[in-house]
Structures are given as structure tokens and as C-alpha cells.
N, C-alpha and C positions, 0 to 999 in steps of 0.2 A: 503494498499499499503506500501510495507516494502521500505528499501533503495536501490537505483537502483546506482549499482557501474559502470562507464566508464572510459575510458582512451583517452585521447586525446593529440596529439604530432604535433608539427611544429618544424623545424629547430633541434635544441638539447633540446627542451623546451618539459618535459613530465609534464601533469597536470591529477590527479586522481580526478574524480569529483563524489561526493556522492549527490544524488538526492533524497529528500524525500517531504510529503505533510507538507505545512507550509504557513508562512505568506510573503515567497517572499526576505526573508534573503540571502545575498551571501556572504560568509565568504572565502576569500584567505588565507591561512597559518595563521589560526586564529587572521587574521584582516578583518575589513569590506573592501569590495572591493573596496569602493570610497577612504579608506586611502592606499590601496595598489597600486591602480592605479590612481593618482589624476587627470590625464588629462579627458575632457569628452569624447573625441576620443575614448580612451581606454574603458571607462566605457560602453559606448554605443555599442562597440563590443561584451561585455560580456552580454548585455541584449538583444541582436539582437534576437538571437533564440526565446526567450520568447515573444518578440514584434511580431515576425513572426506568431508563433502558437497561439496567443492570450492568453497565460497562464501566463502573469505577475502578479505578486503577490499570485500565488498559490502552490510556490514549494520553499523549503530552500536548498542552495546548499552549500556544503563545498568541497573546493576544496584543495589539498595539489599540489603546482606546483614547479618544480625545472628546473635549467638549461635553457641556453638560456638568451635572454634579454627581456626586458619588452614587446614589440610587440609579439615576439614569443610566450611568455608565455600567453598573452591574445588571441591570436589565438587558441593555444591548449586548453585553456579553453574553448572558444568557440564550437570548435569540440567535446569536452567531454561533453558539455550541451547538443549540437544538437542530439547526438547519446543515451543520457539518456532520451530525449523527446521522440524519435522513440520508445524506449523501453517501454515508459510510453503507447503510442498509435502511431499506425501505422500509422494513418491518417496524421501524423504529417510530414511522410517523403518527400511526393511532395513538400509541401511547403516549407521545408528546403533543398531539393535537387535543387528546382529551382534558389535559392539565392547561392546554391554553398557551403552550409555548412555541406555539409555530404561529403565531399571530403578532404582527407589529401594531403595536398600539398607537394609534393615530392622535391621540391627544396631545396637543401642542400648546404652548402658551399664547392667549389672545393677546392681540397687537393693542398698544395702546393709540387711543384716538386723540385728533387735535381738539383742543377746548375743554379737556379733561384731564385730571392728574394722573389717572390709571385709565385701564382697559373699561372698567364698567363704574367705577367712583367717579362723581361730579363734583363740581365746586359747591360750596355752600350757598344756597339760593337766598337772595335777601328780596323780600318782596317791597319793602319801602327804603 
């Protein structure tokens, strides 16, 4: 098996994921994923696709991620890993799709409008 290259996005975060056979090492921006994302919740999101498909410890993952915040980055990485696992084996797709990991979350930040301080907030109205 050669290196499988996939892309994951969430909000403004973009993750390029490179999956190859290995011992289960996950490297994010040349750091271990536990160092890059110190909280347990974020770490569990990264390994979630491997847990669902029963492939933990079988693949090495290299990730370049940029933009957004840490949660958006983690979810972008998760989508990229899920897409890579489907490229490895098509039978992984129903397992990942059932958990909603194959769907790109379309929610984005609403733009700020002119004449308002934020997207929906209005300046204080004065009647007189």
C-alpha cells in the first residue's frame, strides 16, 4: 500500500492527511497528536475513525493542518482520516457514515453586515 492523500475541512480549518501502513503513529504538523491537542476529548475525536473501523495501530498518519481553532482543526483531521480509511477499504464507509464522520459540516461563521456591529447584533435604537 502506498501513501493515501485526503483532505478534510471544517469552518476555516484545512487538514491534509497522509495515511500509510505503520504502527499507529499520528503526527500533526510534525508533532505527536497528543502534544498538538492536549485534551482527551480532542484526542478521542482524532482516533474515533480508527476505533469504529477496528483499525487502530495499523496505519501511520501524517497531517498538515492550518486555519481555524483547535476544535475545527481536530474535526477537519477526523474527516480526512475517515475519507482515507474509505479509500483503503470501501466496507468502512457504512460504519463511518452511520456515525456521521463522512459528512463535511457546512456550518460557517455568518458574515458581518454594514451598519451593524456584528452579523446579527444591531446598534442601540433611540426613538428620540
